[in-house]
N, C-alpha and C positions, 0 to 999 in steps of 0.2 A: 209868396211869389205869384201865385195864381191871381190873388186879389189885385196885385199891382198891374199885371197884364190886363185884367178885366177893366180896371180904371183907365188904363192907357187906350184900350180899344174904344171904350165909351166916350172918352174925351175926344179922340180923333173923329169918331162918328158925329159927335156934337159939332165939332169944328166944320165938318163937311156941310152939315145942315145950315149952320149960321153964316159961314163965310162964302162957301161955294167956289171961291178962288183957290186953285191949287197951290199957289205960292203962300197964301195966307194959311191954308190948311197945314202945309209943311212947317211953317213958323209956329203955329199953335201946337202942333205935335211935338216939335222940338222943345217948346216951353214946358209942356206937360212932362216930358221925359226928364228935363232938368229938375223940375220941382220934385218929381218922384225920387230921382237919384239923391237929391239933397235930403229928402225925408228919410230914406233908407239909410243913408250914411250917418245922419244924426242919431239914429237909433242903434247903430252898430255898437256892439259891446266888445271893443278891442283895447288891449293894454299892451304897450311895448315897454320892455325893461332892458336897460343897457347893462352889460357885464361890467363889474367894477375892476379895479386894478389887480385884485386878488383872484380874479377869475370867477367870482360868484355873481349870481343875479339876486340882488337885494332889493327889497321893496318895503313899503309901509302898507299894512293891511288894517282894516277895522274889524275887530272881533267883538261882536255884541256892542258896537259903537265905540270901543276903546281902540286907539291907535297903537299898533304893535309892529315893531320891525320884524321882518321875516326873510328867510333865504329860501329860494326855490331849490327843492331837493327831489329830483325824479326817482332817486333810489329809495326814498322813504315811502312806504305804502300808505302812510297816513299823514295828516297834519299833526305836528307834534309841538306842544306848547311848553314853555318853561313854567315852573310853579308860579313865579312872579307875574308872568303875563296872565296866567289863568286867574290868579287872585285879583289883579287889576280889572279883569273883564267881568268880575262878579260871579265866577263859576263856583259851584258848591263843593269846594275842596274837602270839607269835613265829611262829606258823604262818599268820597271816592275810595275805591279798593285798588291798590297798586299791585296787580297780579298778572300783568302782561309783560313777559320777557322782552327786553328791547336792547338792541346793540347800538351804541352811540360811538362817536369819535373817542370819547373818554373811556369806553369799555361797556360792560353789561350793566343794566339796571332794570328796574321794573317800572312800568307805567300804568296809568289808570285810563280806562275808556270813558268818554263822555261825548256829548253832541253839542256842537256850537249852534246857537239859535241863528246867527247871521255872521257870515264871513264875506267881507267886501274888499276888492282890490280895484280901485277906480270905479268904472261902470260895471264891473263884474261883481254881482252879488249872488251868493248862494246861501240857502237856508238849510238848517238841519244837517250840518256837515259833521261826519264822524271825525273824532280827533282823539289824541292821547295827550296826557299830561304827565310829566316826569316829576319826581320829588324835588324839593328845594335843593338848589346847588348842583343838580346832575347835568344840566345843559346851560349854555350861555345864549343860545340862539334858538328862536322859533323856526320851525321848518314848515314850508308849504309843500306838502307831499301829494301823493296821487289821489287821496280821498277828496281833494279839491280839484286837481288837474283833470281827473277822469270825468268830471262834470262839464267840462268845456267842450265846445264844438271841435276845437283843435288848439294845439300849441306847437310852436316850432322855433328852433334856434337857427339863425342865419348870421354868420360872422359873429359879431359881439352883441347881438340883439335877440331877445326872446320875445316872441309875439304870442299873447294869450288871446284867443278868440272865443267869446261866449256865443251862445245861441241868440238869434235876434228875438 
């Protein structure tokens, strides 16, 4: 933000020297502000998700480059993947130790810890994201939990929309 203010001040000072005319200076300053605003907006990492008819916020994520359907679950402390999604993403399932107790909608199970190289939702991309994988058939849905959401600048629900905001 300081860099943007510095550029704005320098651009305005340059306009004073070049134009000398107050109305031209104001126009130049306005043009620079518009350009800076557009540049900052273009880099903004925001994703908006609408609530579906069942009341859930569903999305498509990319896990290590593989598209996977997910549901936002703020009650889940971690990202949780189905066995099938983990396999499709090329995760080393044969090396996993299913020793983490986990409470799911279907009851209790055990999960295995791992780290996702890359998890992307639109422009939001996080690396080295802690996650859990459940054994085959234990869950039907991948969960986007707090191990991803805590990395964001903010997230909020307003009416039927969830806004995820990444750091610039």
